N, C-alpha and C positions, 0 to 999 in steps of 0.2 A: 516629443514623439507621442502621438495619441494612440490609445488602445481601446478596443471594444470592452464592454462589461464582461466580467468573468462568466463563462458559460454561453456567451453569444456565438452564433454561427459565424465563422470566418473562413473565407476561401483558403484552402491549403496553399502555402507558398511552394513554388516549384522546387523540386529537389535538384541539387547540383549533381548528385550521383557520383560514385567512385570512378576515377579515370581508368583507362585501360591498363596502365602500368603503375603499380604502387610506388610511391615515392617520387613520381614524376612531377615536374614543375607545371603549375597552371597559373595563369595570370588572373587575379581577382582584385576588386577594390577592397581595401582594408577598413579604414575608419568609417567609410560611408556604407559598408555592407549592413543592411538592416537586420534587426533581430526578428527571427521568425515569430509571428504573433502568438501562435498557440503553443510554442515550445518553451518560451521564456516566461517568467512570472509577469503579472500584469503591470507592475511598477518598474520593470526593467527598462533602462534607457542607456544610451551611450553618450558620454561627453565628447567634446570636439577632439580631445587628445586620446580617444580610443578607450578610455576607462569606463567600465560598466558601473552603473548606479543601480541600486536596489533599495526600495523604500526611501529614496532620496539620498542614500549614502554611497560614497565611492568605495568600491571593493578593495582598492589598494590601501585605503585607510582602515577598512575592516580587517584586512589581513594583518596589518601592523598591530592592531588592537587585540585581535583574538587568535592570531596564528593561522596556520593551515596544516592539514585540510580542515575545512569548516563547512557545515551545512548552513546556508543562509536561507531562512524561511520568510517569505513575504506574507506578513500577517493580514494585511488588507486584502490580498488576493484570496487567502484561505477563507476569510470571513465572507467575502463577496460570493465565492463559490458555494459556501454553506447556505447563504440566503437564496441563491438561485435554485438550489435543490429544494429548499423549504417552499419556495414559491411554486415550484413545479408540482408539488404534492401537498397542497394546502389542506386536504381532507384525509391525508394518509400519514404515514410515519416514515421519516428519513433517519435511518440508523447509520451514523458514521462508523465505518469498519475500522476499529482501532488497530487491527493487526497491521495496517498499512504504515502507520506511525502514530504512536501514542506517548504522551507525556502529560504531566499535570496541567501545564499551560494549555495544551491542545484540548484536553478534556474540559477545561473551563470555557474555552472559546465555543466548543460544541454546545455546551449547556446554555451559554449566553445567547447563541444564535437560534435557540429553540429547537435544536435537533436532539435525537436520541443517540444512544451509543451501543455499538455491538462489541462485546468482549468475548474472548474464546479461551481464556485461562484464568486461573486464580490470580496470577500476577497482574493481568490487565484489569481484573475486577478490583484489585487493591489500588491501582492508580485512580480508578473512578471513585472509589470510596474515600480516598485520601483528600479529594477536593469537594466532597459532599455532593457528587453528581446524583440527581434524583433517581433513586433505585427503580422506581416504576417505569423509567425511560431506558432501562438497560435490557439488552437482549444477550443471552449467554449461549454461544455456539460451542462446537467442538465435537469430534468423533469419539473421544475417549476421556470424558470428564471423570475425574476421580470422585470417590465418595466424599472426600474432604472438600473438593471444589463445589460439588452439588450442595453439600450441607451449608457451606458458606454462602452460596447464592440464595438458598432458601431463607437462611437466617437474615441475610441482608435485605430481603424483600425485592429481589430482581423481578422485573415485570414479566419477562418472557424467557423461558428456557426452550431451546430447540432440541428436540429428542432425535437421536441419531442411530439408535440400535434397540433391539428388544431387551437386551440386558439393562440398558439405561432406563427404559420405561419402568421396569421393576425396581431398579435402584432408586430412582427419583420418587416413585410412589411410596416406597418404604420410608424415605427421608421426610417427605411431606407429611405422611401420616403421623410419624413420630413427633413432628413439630406442631401438629394440630392445625395445619393449613391446607388450602386447596391451591396448588401451584398452577399458574397459567402456562400452557405449553403450546408449541408448534411442532409439527412432524416434518422432518426434512425428507423430501421426496427426490429420488433420482428419476428425472423425466425421460431419460433416454435421448437427450438432445446433444448432438455433436457440435460443440462450438468451434469455430475456426480460429484456433489459438494454439499456443505451445502445449504439448501433451502434459507437461507438469502442472499447468494451471487450467486444464480442462476438467470440470467436475460434474458435468451433466450426463456423461455417457454411463452405460451400464457397468463397465469394468472399472470401478474405482471405489475408494474406501468410504465415501460419505453417503449417508442417507439410506432410505428404503427404496428398493427398486419398484417402479410402477409396473413394468412389464411382467415381472415375476409374481406379482400379487402381494409382495411383502408390504408395500405401502398401505394397501387395504387392510391387511392383517394388523398392522401397527395401529391404524385408526381404531379397529375393534378392541385391541388390547388397552389402549388409552381410555376409551369410553367405558371399558369394564372396570377401570380404576377411578371412576368419577368422584369417589369420596376424597381422593387425594390429588387428582389431576383434572384440570379444566382445559379441554381441547378447544383452543380459540382459532386455530387456522393451520394452514399448510405453508411449507417453505420449499423453495427450489433455488439453486444457484448453478448456472451452467458453465461458468468459467470466468476468466479474466482477460483483460486487454482485447475486448470485442468492439468492432467498429460498425456493426449494423444491428438492427433490431429483429431480424428474421428469426434468430435462435430464441430470443425472448418471446416472440409471437408464438412459435411452436410450443415452447414450454408453457406459456399461458393457456394455450388451447388444451394441452394435456392436463394441466392442473385444474382447470375448470371442469374437465371431464371427471376428475377424481372428486371434486366437490359435489358433482351430480350423483356420483355413486354413493358418497356418504349420505346425502339427503335421501336417496331412494332406499338404501339398505338400513339406515339407522334413524331416519326421520329428523336429521339434524342439518341445519344450514350453518356452516362455519362462517364466522363473520370477518375473518382476516386472510389475506393472501400476500405472502412475502416473496417477491420475485428476485431477491438477492441483489448482488452488485455485478461488477465485471466490465463496466463501460471503459473503453480504451482511452488513452491519452496520446498526445503527440510527443514522441521522443525525438523525432527528426521531422524535417519539413515534408517528408513523404507520407506521414501519417495524417489522416483526416478524421478526427473524432467528431462524434455527433454532439450537437448542442443539447444542454440539459432540457430546454423547453421542448425540443423535438422528441427526445426520448420519453419525457413525461406524457406528451400528447399521444404518442403511438401506444404506449402501454395502457393508458386509460381507454383509448379507442378499442384496442384489441380485447381487453378484459370485458369492457362494456358490451361489445358485440357478442362475445362468447357467452356471457351470462344471459343476455337477452334471448339468444337462441335456445338456451337451456332452461329458461324460465326461472333463473336464479336471481336473487337480489345481488347487486354488485358488492363484493366484499371490500373492506377497507384495505387499500394497497399499502405495501411497505417496500422500500428499497434500501440497499446497503452500499452506498458509494464510499469507497476508501481511496483507492488510487485516483479516481476521477476528481476527488476533492483536494487531496494534499499533493499529489504527484507533481502537477505543473507549478506549484508555489515555491519550489525550492531549487537552488543551484548548489553544487558542491564546488568550493573554491580550492584549487590546488596550486602549489608552487612547483615549477619545473626544476628538476635536479640535474638530469643529464640529457643530452641529445646524442644519439648514436646512429650514424648513417651506415647502412650496409649496401654498397654500390650494386645496383642491379636487382636488389631485393626489396628493401623497405627502409624507412627511417623510424626508429623508436624514440619517442619522447617520454621520458620517465618522470613521474610526479611523486609527491610525498604521501600519497595514499595508495589505493588499489583495491584488491578484492576483499580486504577487511572492511571497507566502507561501501563497496558495490560488488556484491557477489553475482548480480543478475547477468552480467556479461558472460562469466564463466559457466553459470548454471543454465541459462536459457539462450545463450548466444544473443543476448539483447543488443540492440543497436542504439547508439547515442550520437549526438553532435557535441562539439566542443569549440571553444573560442578563446583566443588570446584576449585578455580583458584588462591588462595593466598598461598598455601602450598601443600605438597604431600598428606597428609591424610593417614589414615590406609588402609591396603590392604583389610580389610573386609568392605563391603558396605552394607548399608540398603536401601531398596526402600522406599522413603519417599514422602510425599505430601508437595510441596513447596507452602507456603501460604503468603499472604500479611498482612498488618497492619490495614486493614479497618474493620469496624463493620458490616461484612456480612459473613455468613457461606460459601457463594459462592465465596469469595475472594481467589481464587486459581490461582497461577501463573503457576504451572505445576503439573500434576498428575503423580504419579508413576515414580519418577526419582531416579536412584541409586546415592547416595552420600556416602562418607566415613562414617563409623560408628562413627568416632570421631568428626564429624562436630560439631562446637561449636559457641557460640556467638562471634562475631568479625570476623569470617571467611568471605571471599569474595566468592560469588557465581555468576556465569555468565550464562545468558540465551541467546543463539544465535538466529539468524534469527528473529530479532525484529525491523528491519528497516521499515517495512510497516505496517501501521494501528496501531502503538503503540503510538508514540508521536502525530500523527495526530488525534487519537481518545482519547487521554488522557483527564482526567477530574480533577476537584478540589474537588472530593468527600471527605467528612470529613475535608474540608478546608486544603487539602494537596497541596502544590505547585508542579507543574509539573516539571519533571527532565530536566536537560540541555541536549543538544546534543553537543558532543565534537568530532570534526573531527581529526583523527590521520593520519599522513602521513610521512613516511621517518624519523621517530624519532622526529617529532614535533607534538604538539597537540594544538588545539585552539577551543574555544567555538564558535559555530555557532548559537546556540539558548541557551540563558542563563537560569539558574535555576530561577523559580518563587519564590518570597519571600512572607512573610506575608504582607509586605507593598503593594505588587502587588495585593493581594487578597482584602485588606482593601480599596484600592484606588477605587474600583468599588462599594463599600458598602456605600450607602447614609444614613447617620445618620439623623434620623428625630427629634432629640431633639429640634431643632429650628424651627420646622414646624409652620408656621404662623397660621394655622387653629387649632392648639392644638391637632393634631392627636396622640400625645403621649399617650392620654387616661386620663380619669378623675381620679384624685387622684394620678397620678404618679409624681414623683419628677424629676427634671432635671437630665438627664443622665441615667434614669431607662428604658427608652423606648427600647424595643427589647432585654432586658437582659434575 
């Protein structure tokens, strides 16, 4: 099965759409049904017996080897997407947004492909430092960075720190001064752009926690405060991020227009032309066949054109552009492999197919009402399909993995089901709800597989649990016997 290069424009596959009655039978081909090109990883193919291959490996064999649930990450797809972004901004900076998914292997891939890395906590910085990621290629985000985190960033030589509040400007200036350095910084600006996305992941509008408001004048005031601390802080540019899972560049265009306007204000009021403009990330990906994401090349061309035109009109030199793809780079590269545990039919209502994971490895469905597709990947299945609700194993009615997905009518316990487009904000937002260990991440490439994040065990969970049976203050409680506390 041939596939286009990662990031190339591909016509969206027509969506099957949910039928009128949930749980109703619909006839569809099984083995021959194609994999939607933009939804599944680049190396995903189907064998003649209906088994999915990823990186040249059969998922039934991977399940036997690594267990389920498991995140399977297509390393070649990730690297190809990284190269596409690098090619789209050859004279700029591409910061992989580590919050989407970060581990030491991924940090190494990012470095090897010539990209920079965006971190937003001390923990993410620690991952980068542990693999010797070039500190000058690090960007440190966050709306409430602690003194300790800022001190670590300065001491580590982080290339850029994005300032998010007036408190942080003073805080970082003091830390840099004490360290005897001049820290390079960007100012995060709220441009007042309403991105067409879920309210929880829209970050460009006025009423939200990030950045300095452009409309209120706070952004202009922040520029003045940073320039006033020029002995400790070097203002190199502005930053904006309007949201996530965005499918057009109109919002980016409006944000660029307003950011260039602020660059003009900085020039006119302070006599300084800032050399950098970071337009953030947020490009959407295809979770289902109904989604039609933009190609990287198209996004890069539009952003360069927009900024170039705005700067020409304002008489400004075109700043060095930066972008921060996270979801757009890692999201499509990964599938979550589950094993079916139970099938429960509720006549006239719906069919529930329960798998061995759930909201502990995919909180997005419960949090954002996110939509996914799913597929039986261990055998052909019957030609007749039922639209089912794919649910997890947790003690919550809202523990839904995917709504209204067509699976073969003969789906049964023991079958393997795969959910694609799970590389971003799945393992990184995973939890131990119900004391369930988080799944491993297995990288597949050219017929080889290796664990890059191991599966959590019960020993891992218990290692953090402090047993108070030997509490010297007798906190186990009056009348309790040794070993009873906390039962």
